[in-house]
C-alpha positions, 0 to 999 in steps of 0.5 A: 949730159952733166958731169955728175951724170956721166960719172954716174953712167961710167959707175954703172958701166963699172958695176956691170963689168964687175958683175961680169967678172965676179960670176966668171971667177967667183966661189959660190953663187954670185961670189957669195963664197968667197972669203970675207977679209976685213968684213964683219961676220955673224956671231951666234948669240948677238941679239938683233935690235929693232928697228936698228937692224931694219937698216943697213949694216955696211960693215958686212959685204952682202944684204938684201931686203926681199919682199914677195907676194902671192895676189888674186886679182878682181879678175879672178887671175892669180899674180905674184910679185917680187921687190928686192933691194940688194946692197954689196960692199966693195970694202968694209968701211963706209964713206960719205958721198962719192967715196962710198964703196956701197953698190945697190941693185934692185930687182922687181918682178911680176908673174901671171899665169901665162907671162913673167916680167922683170926689171933691174936697177943699178946704183952707187951708194953715197949720192942719195940714188939708192939706200936704206934708213931704219927709223923711219924705215925706208928702201929705195933705188931710184923711183922704186920704193918700200916705205913705212907709213907707221913706225917700224914695219908693220905698215908699209907702201910698196912701188915699182915701175918698168916699161911692161909693168908696175905696181903700187901695193899696201902692206899690213902686218898681221903677226910678229917678226920671225928670227930664223935659226938661233935667234936670227943666226942662221947657219948655211953649210957643214962648215958653219958659214952663217947670216943674220936672217928674220922675216916678217911672213904675214902682210895682207896686201891690197893695191893695184898692178899695171899689165900690158893689158891694163890696170887690175886691183889685187889683194893677197899675202906678202912675206918679207925677208931680211938677211945680212952676212959677208960670206954666206955660203962655203966656197963649193956651194953653187947655189940654192932652192929657197921655199917660202910656203903659207898653208891654209891652216895658217901655218907657214914654212921657210926651207932652204936647200943649199947645193954643193960639196959632199952633200946638200945642206938643208934647213929652215923654219917652221911658223905655227898659225900664232906666229911661234916659229920653231928652228928646223935642224939641218936635214929635217927639211927635204925637197926633191925635184920631180919635173924640170922646165927648160928655160934659158938653156938651163933645166930648171926644177919647177915641181917638187916633193917637199917633206917635213916628217916631224910636222906630217908634211908631204906636199907637191909644190908646183910653179905657177908659171914655169918660165919665170926667169930673172934675166938680171946681172946674176940670173935666177928663177923666181916665182909663185908656187901652189902646194898640194898634198898633205897641206895645201896653200900657196908661196914662192920659190927662188932657185939660183946657180943653175948653169946653161946646159 
């Protein structure tokens, strides 16, 4: 092994140790509630700027590019995929080359009706192993890639591979970007912690998944979330339950429950069929666990009652595969869901902060 390869391996080992130490002593899930001294913090009224904001924001401590998709195979089966690139900064000022304080982490998942597969990549910044460019847009870690095939992020290709699975997908946006909260300023707690948050919730998807049983051609819908902050959680918030739901009516709902403190904090966005977004006030969105699944010594809610009275929504949200656990450095549940009741449809659910019993 050459010197560069040896140093890279040492750096990745340090990252793994950092993850363990942080999760053991952090405030909030994955340390997202710790104070952000020296880092920039979101400010209400700051206008998002595209294509610039498709790219990285190194003055902020944490950031992610997060895509999920509900897919139907030519075999008639349902599938879900996740592709995520996380950027985390150890210091608020970017430096070039090996001195970069940026740490990158990639997660890829593939869920069937009977199984869940996942993989994780770790990288350091400054050496080209992982990164994001705003224009032309590209996000990558090693050979996993989300890359624009046109200007902006309206048309992209998505790739990931792991020992048990891989996928190559084409994405075509069918609607406008959605800015959550107050024009992209998304409040996360009674104390006022916030992030910048926008989505492209209307991608049409086509491509190929490769599973242990072989390749399958798929088509469906995808949802991209973009978020950055430096302290998105309050110190006593232990985790969240995040829903992205697409209804047969063409309407969509993003809603989240942040658990902890004196009471849970909820918010979200209602998205009309034409793409018009309406921010929900804290408390309007309600999600109540109905049934739990035991996974990795944790009791995780995988069937929910979701209510939004202002939109006459009263629905059951149920996991396609209840054991869709991401056993990564910071473990969490992530998988496709089905919606029934007043509204029918599909979507994705992410749940973090559930500790072993």
